[in-house]
C-alpha positions, 0 to 999 in steps of 0.5 A: 821527445822534444827536450831529449832531442834538443839535448842530443842535438847539442851533444852532436854539435859539441862532442868529438866526432869519434865519441859520437861515432862510437855511440852511434855504432854501439847503439846500432849493435844493440839494435842488430842484436835485437833484430837477430834475436827476434826480440825488439824493444817492447814493454807493457808499461806506460813508464818504460814506453816514456823512457824509450820515447825519451831515449829515442828523442836523445838518440835521434838528436845525436844521430837518426837511428832512433827507430828501433826505440820509437817504432814499437811504441808507435806500432802499439798505438797507430793502425798498421796501415798508417804506421809508415806515414806517421813515422815519416811525419815524426822523422820530418819534424825531428830532422827539421828541428836538428837542421834548424839547430845546425843552421843557428850554430853555423854548421856547414850543411854542404847543400850543394853536395847533398842535392846529389842525394835527392835521386837516391832518396827518391828511389829509396822512398819508392822502394820503401813504399813497395817493401811496406806494402809487401810487409803488410802481407808477409812475415818479415822475421827472416828479413829482420834477422838478415838486416840485423846481421848486416847492421852488426857487421857494418857496425863492428867494422866501423868500431874496429876502424875507429880503434885502429 
């Protein structure tokens, strides 16, 4: 995932913002449809898994929305109880690489403004832990359908706003 990740980071730094935003909205639409239809990305092939991981690396470089490509592969190889922690470490490493690339290329990270997001991230983290505990016990298919509809609506609104 490292090389595609770095290619994605180079793309997000050099490509026009509208192109990157359009790519992100279209990618989220594809994920939304997979959630709505209850058909997550799955394969039984090591070659297809490698392709999804490379594509996930690229998508995580351009944005941070690669989870629907990476999670099914990780879920088939990591015990369910350890999946959240494993993916968190992977996310942390990928974000650290992206931030290092931004700093090296002189991107203004606006640290002071982002510090205000830490309380929100903390609340989200604890809500995520609670949801993870719940999801280990329950069937979450209905939740993912609603999530898919919400993602689709937000992405279509974003695409419509770009085109207007």
